[in-house]
N, C-alpha and C positions, 0 to 999 in steps of 0.2 A: 171282062164282062162288066156291063154297066150297072153294077151294084156297089153301093158304099157299105162296107162292113164296119160296125162299131163294136169294139170289144171293151167291156167294162172291167177294170182291174184294180186290185190293191194287193201288193205283195204276192204276185202270181208268177214268180220266176221259175217255179217248178212246172207249172202247166202251160205257160204262154208259148214256149218254143213249139210244142206239138200243135197248138192251136194255130199259130201264125204260119207254120210250115204248109198247112193245107189251103192257104188263102191266096196263092200265087195267081190264080186266074181272075181275081177281082180287081177292078180298076182303082179302088180306093180303100185303104185300111186305116181306120182311126182307132187309136187306143186311148181311152179316157181313164186317167189315173187319179186315185184319191190319196196321194201322198205316200206312195210306196217307199219303203226303206231298204228293200232288197235290190236285186238287179233287174227288176221288171222294166224300168224305163230304158236301161241300156240295151236289153234284149229287143224291146219293141223297135227302137230306132235302128239297131243293127239289122233287123229283119225287114226294114223298109216302111214301117208304119209312121203315120203322123201321130204325135203324142200331145194330148190336151190335158191340162191339169184342172181338176175340179175340186173345189172346196165347198162343202155344203154349209149353208148358213142357218140350217134348221127350218127353212121354209121351202115352198114350192118355187122352182122345180127341183126334183132330185136328178140323179145322174143321167138317166136315159133321156128324159124330157129335156134336160139342159143341153145335151148333145144335139138333139133335134133342133133346138132353138139357136145354138151358138156355133156349132161346127160348120165349116165351109163344105157343105155336102155337094159333091159334083154330080150326083146321080139322083134320079127320082126314087129308085128302089133302095131301101135300107134293110140290111140284115143285122140284127142284134145277136151277139154271142157273148157268153161268159168264157173265161180263159180255159175252163175245163170242158169245153164243147168243141169237138173237132169235126169239120165237114169231111165228107167222103167224095170221091170222084162221081159216084152214082148220084149223090145229092146235088152236086154242082151242075152236072149234066141236066138233071131234071129241072132245076130252077131256071137254068138258062133258057130252056124251052118254055116253061110255064109263064114267066114274066112277060112273054110276048103276047099272051092272050089278054085282050083289052077288057074281058069280062071281069077279071079279078083285080081287086085293090090290095089284097093281102093274102098270106098263106099261113096255115098252121103247120108247125114242124114237129115231127115225132123223133123220139130219142132212143138210142140203143144204150142201155144203162149198164155200167160196171160198178161193182161194189166189192171192196176188199180185194181188188185185182181180178175178180171173176166177171165174165160177161153173163148177164142175167137174161134168160130167155122167157121167164114166166113172171108172175106177179102183175101188179098194176103197171100199165104203161105210163109214160110221161110225155106230155106234149104241151106246146104253147105257141101262140101267135107271135112270131118274131121276125117276119119278113113282110114288109108292107111299103106302100108308097108314102113318101114323107108328106105329100099334100093331102093324104086321105086318112092319116092315123096319128095317134099320140097315146102315151100311157095315161091311164085314168088319174085324175087329180084327187088325192085323198087329203083331207084337212087333218094333218097329223103334227102340226107345229108344236103342240104342247107335250107330246109323248113319244114321238119316234126318235130313235137313236141310230137308225140305219140310213146311210146317205144314198143308197140305191134302191130303186123299185124292187121289192121282194117278190110278192105274189100279186102285184097289180097287173092287170092285163091291159093290152092296148085296145083303145076304142077305135075301130076301123070303119070308115064309111064305105058302104057298098059290100060286094060279095067277097067272101073269104074262102079260098080253096084249101086243099091239104096236099102236102108233099109226101109222096109214098116212101121215097128213100129216106133213111134215118141219119141223124147226126149222132156221133158217138159222144156220150157223156161219161167221162172218165177222169176222176180227180186223183192226181198223183200225190196229194198231201196225205197225211196220216189220219187215222181214225179219230184222234183227239181233235183235229181240225173240224171234222164232220160233226162231232158232238158239240163243240163250241159254237159252230155256225148255227146249228139247229136250236141251241139254247137261246141264242139271240133272236132267231126267227120266231120262236114260240112266244117270246115277250111281245114282239110286234103283232103277232096274230091275236093275242089276247086283247090288246088294246084295240085292234081293228074290229074284232068281234063286238066289243062293247059299243064302239062308235056306230056300227051298223045297226045294232039293236035300237039305238036312239034315233037314227036318221031314216031307217027303213030304206036303205039304198036299193034302187031298182036297176042298177047297171051291173049287177053281179052276173057272172057266167053261171051256167047250170051246175057245174062242178062246185063252184063257190057256194051256191045256194044249198046244195046237198050237204057240203062240209059244215057250214055254219048251222044248218038245221039240225044235224046230228050232234054238233057240239052242245046245242041247247038241251039235248036229252041226256047227255053224259055217256052215250053208248058208242061214240065214234072210235075210241081205241080198240074196243073189242070187235066192232063191225069191220074196221080196217084190217085187223090181223086175220080174222076169219076169211075175209074176201081175198086178201093178197096171198095168204099161205095155203088155203084150201081151195076156194072156188077158182082162183087164178093159177093154181098149181105151183105156187112158189116153193113148195117142198121139193120139187124136181130140180131146183137150183142148189140143192145141198145145204150145207151149213150157212153159206152166204145168203141164200134165200131166206132162211130162218132169221138170221141176224138182222137183215134189212127190214123184214116184216115187224120184228120186235122193236127195232129202233124207231120206225115210223109210227107204230102204235103208241110207243112211249112219247113220241113228239106230240101227238094229239092229247095224251094224258097231261103233258106239261102245260099245254095251252089251257086245258080245263082247270088245272090247279091254279094257274096264274090268274085266270078270270075270277075264280073264287077269292083269291088273295086281294085283288084290286077291289072287288065288291065289298069285302070286309073292311078295307081301309076307308072306303067311302061311307 
């Protein structure tokens, strides 16, 4: 299939085999690595991927935009995946058909989420624009030279010129790493989000998605943790996913509490 898949990794030996195993129908697979110390690179090469090494210098571009600018991309259509995201046959069949429609320059992808080993059917869904034409899209540029410590685009969304459709078939999001990894990752993300929020307040960024505008608007009120938990667990029926549904709603609401707390800490330092 004429799509180049870019998988961003660092120490993903646990997740990468399941991700790569599902990509056999794509004509090009590129793994962009940030200095893995486990068997990530060995696995990627053994499973037929091109491996590029990326070392962030603290400035733009970060990993995904760097790949768009520097990889030898053989196809116009690019699919960005993380190592804990696994495509399905239904998804591949659908995008093979959809990319032939000249009306669209990109597509939003929906995810089937797993948490603590359980497939979640309720709660808030997760989606992102991760399939687009390389000539029509790139990830937003955020001036974060002075404060970011993450080498990959976290919650930046791609700016895509033209019409963006949606893929109905879902991609599986299932991290085989332990809960400690999830907590550590979101601790790092919350630090980034706090700095991002303060930057937006200064610059009045107009390129935010609707979800970002809602999120940052609620952060400003201090109500986001409670609003998220109530919505995910009750309105979106997260309680029907058992204890895993409760734990995820609590972890995510605590994530937003972390962001609010770190915003206050940064303000107090200044």
